[in-house]
C-alpha positions in Angstrom: -14.5 -22.6 -10.9 -16.2 -19.9 -8.5 -20.1 -20.6 -8.1 -20.9 -17.0 -7.8 -18.7 -14.3 -9.7 -19.3 -10.7 -9.2 -17.8 -8.6 -12.0 -17.2 -4.8 -11.2 -16.4 -2.9 -14.1 -15.5 0.9 -14.9 -17.8 2.0 -17.7 -15.5 4.6 -19.0 -12.9 1.7 -19.8 -15.5 -1.0 -21.4 -19.0 -1.8 -21.8 -20.9 -4.6 -20.6 -21.7 -6.1 -24.0 -18.0 -6.3 -24.6 -17.6 -8.0 -21.2 -20.6 -10.4 -21.7 -19.2 -11.5 -25.0 -15.8 -12.3 -23.6 -17.1 -14.3 -20.9 -19.3 -16.4 -23.0 -16.3 -17.0 -25.2 -14.5 -18.5 -22.2 -17.6 -20.5 -20.8 -18.2 -22.3 -24.1 -18.3 -26.3 -22.9 -18.6 -25.6 -19.3 -21.2 -28.0 -17.8 -22.5 -25.7 -15.0 -21.8 -22.1 -15.8 -21.5 -19.8 -12.4 -23.9 -17.3 -11.4 -22.8 -13.6 -12.3 -23.4 -10.4 -10.5 -22.8 -7.1 -12.4 -22.1 -3.8 -11.0 -20.8 -0.7 -12.7 -18.7 1.6 -10.8 -19.7 5.3 -10.2 -17.3 8.6 -10.6 -17.5 9.2 -6.9 -17.5 5.5 -6.1 -14.6 3.8 -8.2 -15.1 0.0 -7.0 -15.2 -0.6 -3.3 -19.2 0.1 -2.8 -19.8 -2.1 -5.9 -17.5 -4.7 -4.7 -19.5 -4.6 -1.6 -22.7 -4.8 -3.2 -21.7 -8.0 -5.5 -20.0 -9.5 -2.2 -23.5 -9.0 -0.4 -25.3 -10.6 -3.3 -23.2 -13.8 -2.5 -20.0 -13.4 -4.9 -17.3 -15.4 -3.8 -14.9 -14.2 -6.5 -15.0 -10.5 -7.4 -13.3 -9.5 -10.8 -12.1 -6.0 -11.0 -12.4 -4.9 -14.8 -10.7 -1.3 -14.9 -7.6 0.7 -14.3 -5.7 0.3 -11.2 -7.8 2.8 -9.4 -10.7 0.3 -9.6 -8.5 -2.8 -8.8 -7.6 -1.1 -5.7 -10.9 0.0 -4.6 -12.2 -3.7 -5.0 -9.1 -4.8 -3.2 -9.9 -2.7 -0.2 -13.5 -4.5 0.0 -12.4 -8.1 -0.7 -9.8 -7.8 2.1 -12.3 -7.4 4.3 -14.5 -10.0 3.2 -14.2 -13.9 4.4 -13.7 -16.4 1.9 -13.8 -14.1 -1.4 -11.3 -14.0 -4.0 -9.9 -11.6 -6.4 -9.7 -11.7 -10.2 -8.4 -8.9 -12.3 -9.2 -7.5 -15.8 -6.8 -4.9 -16.6 -8.3 -2.2 -18.7 -6.2 1.0 -17.5 -3.4 3.1 -18.3 -0.8 1.4 -16.2 -2.3 -1.7 -15.1 0.3 -2.4 -12.7 -0.7 -5.1 -10.2 -1.6 -7.1 -13.6 1.7 -6.5 -14.9 3.2 -7.6 -11.7 1.3 -10.7 -11.4 1.6 -11.7 -15.5 -2.2 -11.2 -16.1 -2.8 -10.5 -20.0 -3.4 -6.8 -20.7 -6.2 -5.3 -22.7 -7.4 -9.0 -23.4 -10.9 -9.6 -21.7 -11.3 -13.3 -22.6 -7.8 -14.2 -21.6 -7.9 -12.4 -18.4 -11.6 -14.0 -17.6 -10.1 -17.1 -18.2 -7.2 -16.7 -15.7 -9.4 -15.3 -13.4 -11.7 -18.6 -13.7 -9.1 -21.2 -14.5 -6.5 -20.6 -11.9 -6.3 -21.6 -8.0 -5.8 -18.5 -5.9 -2.7 -17.5 -4.1 -2.1 -15.3 -1.1 -1.3 -11.7 -1.6 -0.4 -8.8 0.7 -1.9 -5.7 0.6 -0.6 -2.2 1.9 -2.3 0.6 3.7 -2.0 4.0 4.4 -3.2 6.3 7.2 -4.0 10.0 6.9 -5.8 12.4 8.6 -8.4 14.4 6.6 -10.1 17.3 8.1 -9.6 15.6 11.8 -11.1 12.5 10.8 -8.5 9.5 10.4 -9.0 7.4 7.0 -7.1 3.8 5.7 -6.9 3.2 2.2 -5.4 -0.1 0.5 -2.7 -0.2 -2.2 -1.8 -3.3 -4.2 1.2 -1.9 -6.0 2.9 1.3 -4.8 2.4 4.5 -2.7 4.1 7.4 -1.8 4.8 11.2 -2.6 7.4 13.4 -4.8 8.3 12.4 -8.4 5.6 9.8 -8.9 2.7 11.4 -7.5 3.9 14.9 -9.4 3.9 12.9 -12.8 0.4 11.8 -12.3 -0.9 15.5 -11.5 1.2 16.9 -14.3 -0.2 14.3 -16.8 -3.0 15.2 -19.2 -6.0 12.6 -19.2 -6.1 13.0 -22.9 -2.8 12.3 -23.8 -3.2 9.1 -21.6 -6.0 8.1 -23.8 -4.2 8.5 -26.8 -0.8 7.1 -25.8 -1.4 5.2 -22.8 1.3 4.9 -20.2 4.0 7.0 -22.3 2.2 10.0 -21.4 3.9 9.5 -18.1 7.2 10.2 -20.1 6.3 13.5 -21.1 5.6 15.0 -17.7 8.8 13.4 -16.0 10.6 16.9 -16.6 8.0 19.0 -14.9 7.7 16.4 -12.0 11.4 16.4 -11.4 11.2 20.2 -11.3 8.3 20.4 -8.8 10.2 17.7 -6.8 12.2 19.7 -4.1 14.4 18.0 -1.3 12.5 18.8 2.3 13.2 17.6 5.8 11.5 14.5 7.0 11.2 12.4 10.3 11.1 8.7 9.4 10.3 6.0 11.8 10.5 2.4 10.9 8.5 -0.5 12.4 7.9 1.5 15.6 11.5 2.4 16.2 12.4 5.9 17.3 12.0 8.4 14.3 15.0 9.6 12.5 15.8 13.1 10.9 16.6 13.1 7.2 16.1 14.7 4.0 14.3 13.8 0.5 12.0 14.6 -2.3 10.6 11.2 -3.1 9.4 8.2 -0.9 7.9 5.3 -2.7 6.4 2.2 -0.6 5.7 -0.9 -2.7 3.9 -4.2 -2.5 5.1 -4.7 -6.0 8.4 -3.5 -7.7 7.8 -3.2 -11.5 6.1 0.0 -13.1 5.3 1.4 -16.4 7.6 0.3 -19.3 9.1 -2.6 -17.4 11.2 -0.3 -15.1 11.8 -1.9 -11.7 12.1 0.5 -9.3 12.0 -1.7 -6.1 13.9 -4.7 -7.6 13.7 -6.6 -4.1 9.9 -6.2 -3.6 7.6 -9.5 -3.5 3.9 -9.0 -3.0 3.7 -12.3 -1.0 6.7 -11.5 1.6 5.0 -9.9 4.2 6.9 -6.6 3.7 7.0 -3.4 2.0 9.9 -2.1 0.1 10.8 1.5 0.5 12.8 3.7 -1.7 14.0 7.1 -0.9 15.3 9.7 -3.4 17.4 12.9 -2.5 18.9 13.6 -5.6 19.7 17.2 -6.5 21.6 18.9 -8.9 23.2 17.1 -12.2 25.4 15.0 -10.1 23.0 13.7 -8.0 20.5 12.4 -10.8 23.4 10.9 -12.7 23.9 8.7 -9.4 20.3 7.8 -9.3 20.1 6.8 -12.9 23.4 4.8 -12.4 21.7 3.0 -9.1 18.9 2.2 -11.1 20.1 1.1 -14.4 23.5 -0.6 -13.2 23.3 -1.3 -9.5 19.6 -2.5 -9.5 19.2 -2.9 -13.1 21.6 -5.0 -15.5 24.2 -6.0 -12.6 21.5 -8.1 -11.2 21.3 -9.9 -14.6 25.0 -11.0 -14.2 26.2 -14.3 -12.4 26.6 -13.2 -8.6 24.7 -10.1 -9.3 22.5 -10.9 -6.2 19.1 -10.3 -5.2 19.2 -7.4 -2.6 18.4 -4.1 -3.8 21.5 -1.7 -3.6 21.7 1.7 -2.3 23.7 4.8 -3.3 24.6 8.4 -2.6 21.2 9.6 -3.7 19.0 6.4 -3.1 18.2 4.6 0.0 16.5 0.9 -0.3 14.8 -0.3 3.0 12.2 -3.2 3.9 9.4 -2.4 6.5 6.5 -3.8 8.0 5.2 -0.1 8.8 6.9 3.3 8.3 5.6 6.5 9.7 6.9 9.6 7.5 6.3 13.2 8.9 6.8 16.0 6.3 8.4 19.6 6.8 5.4 20.7 4.6 2.5 18.8 2.9 2.9 16.9 -0.1 0.9 15.2 -2.6 -0.1 11.5 -1.5 -0.3 9.0 -4.5 -1.8 5.2 -4.2 -2.0 3.1 -7.2 -2.1 6.0 -9.7 -4.8 8.1 -7.6 -4.0 11.3 -5.8 -5.5 11.4 -2.2 -4.6 15.0 -1.4 -1.5 17.0 0.4 -0.5 15.7 3.8 2.3 16.3 6.1 1.9 13.0 8.0 1.6 9.7 6.5 1.7 6.5 7.9 2.2 2.9 6.0 1.6 -0.7 7.0 1.3 -4.1 5.6 -1.4 -6.6 5.9 0.2 -9.9 5.1 -1.8 -12.3 2.9 -4.7 -10.0 3.0 -6.0 -11.1 -0.3 -6.1 -14.4 -2.2 -5.8 -13.4 -5.9 -6.5 -15.7 -9.0 
């Protein structure tokens, strides 16, 4: 068990009293209880500053209690700290990293028990590089980043509806997201190679492959393989979208469950799968960039890269 735990929690998702009760429940019978530092996130500082504060006070395990945005921000801090491990207490709408790692959802005692009782394992982290008013910024993502349908679904989804029905709120916005996703010209460079010219409406770069509802968008993605998986969509019209649905539901869905189905992601006329360690995308016009459920703004040049084994996660 970690000697000093930092718990970074989002006060819009849970209360400190609820977390203290859950932690006490799983520490019953422990001879030497760990020291605990509690730090709440703030609206203008969703987790990194809070995690930095916990680490500065000596925490060698930081548990992110909140949604994917909180987990992502805490992971950025932990990745920069030597000898510090990450735990997850998922309390958000999507909880995508937790789902991909089989961490218990909306069950604080079980999540705390997993974080305190398990050995840590290495986990890759993705990074995006963007230019914000002439200043280069880097932001981490643990699950998925990109532009197109995914980003439009987030911007089109009502926060009130998310509070009422959870991740199903994203389904309600799907039609508007599809309508807003127009095919544009791109210049794409993989792994530092010369760029190629293509066109698409959606580019998703994933460290993990499964999203809400158990849908696997990137069937070959493994957050411990030192690579990022890329999905490029250029579906237009009814025929293009039917091809995309067939590719996702059959080629990269049911077919993989059959004997000899294979493990590699299959491309089609409207979908293209790649595996990279770095990717640079230059867009004909700016598009909204989404990372782990957060919208960073609209950009016309985005750089993606993987940091292998950046974290040790329980």
